[in-house]
N, C-alpha and C positions, 0 to 999 in steps of 0.2 A: 504491500498499499505505501509504503514512504518513498520505495524505488520510483511508484507511479507522479505521485505530487511530485516530487523533485524534476523528471522530465518533462512532465507539464510544464510548469518554471520554466524551462531552459527552452522551450522548444515557446514561451510564450516573451522568455524574451530576446530573442534571436528575433521573432518576429517584428518585434516592437524596436529593432537598433536598423529596421531598414529606413534607408534614405526618401523621404517621403517630398521631396523637391515632388511639382510642379512640371507640369511640362510648360512650357510657355511660348503662343505660336509668335513668331517674329512680326515683326512689320518694316516696313522700309518709315524712313522717320519725316513728317509732313506736322507741319509746322502747327498749322488748323486742329491737327486732331492730337497733337503736345498739348495744346491749349486749352481743350475742352474740357469742359466739367463734367457732373451726371447731378442730376439734380440735391446726389450725398454727400454731395463736394467731393467727391470722389475723379480721379483721372484715371480712366474705364481703358486709355491706350499705353502709357509711360513708357509700362512697365515694358511692353510690347516690342515697345521704339526705340528705346534704351541700348540698344547693344547697337543695332544701328547707329544710331548720335553719336555714339561715344567711340565710336571706331571708323565708321562711315563719312562722316562731314567734318568741315575742319569747324575747329571751336575757338582752336589754336592763335593767337594772334587775334580776334574778331573784340572789336570796339566793347564797350558794356554795353552801349547804344544798341550797337550791333546784336549782341547778345540777345534784348532783349525785346528788338522785332524777333528775333526768330524763333524765339523761348517764351518769350511773354515777361510779365514782371514775376522776378520770384519769389517765392513761397517767407525765403527769408534771407536780409547780409545780415552781413555781423559783417562789418570794417574792409573787409577787401578779400568776400569772401561770400558767391551768390547761390543758397540752396533753394535746388527744384526737390520738390518730395515726387516720388514717383511711384512707393507703393505706400497705404495704411490700410495694417490691418489692425479692428480694433472687435476687444468686444463692450461693447453700448459707448461711456466715455474716455475705456481706456485703452488706447494703445499696447499691441502686442510687438508689433514690427513694423519698425517702418524704415523707408529704402531713399535716402537721399542722393538728387547729381550735384554733383560741388563743384563750381568753379570759381578759383583762385586768379583777382585778379591782380597784375603786376604794376607798377609807380606810372605805368605811361597810360594806365585804362584801360589795360586789354589783356585777353582771356591767357595765363600762364600753364596753367594745367588744369587738369578736369580731373575727377573720382567720382566714382561711384560710393556710398554712404550707407552698411547693411546695417 
């Protein structure tokens, strides 16, 4: 009896350790879709376009004004950093997980680098 219980616990632990990452369908970057919010203030397309935006769309060297024209107003500005919310998973008002695109502006107000903050 004890052996069956331990085997069941072992199997349950192994199954719970599987990778639960959802397969995200990829989209090409589109300015209009990037800026679009749904009725709950969520950006439904940003996570699907993020890879294309980061790796295929030229951001480095753009001025702050050009970035805002392309991506819209950032969700947060902190000194020389622009934060664009990509994904927000919440239970009620409590955030579980947030993902941001972060753009660092150089002294001349152009994009120096970008990264994904998960």
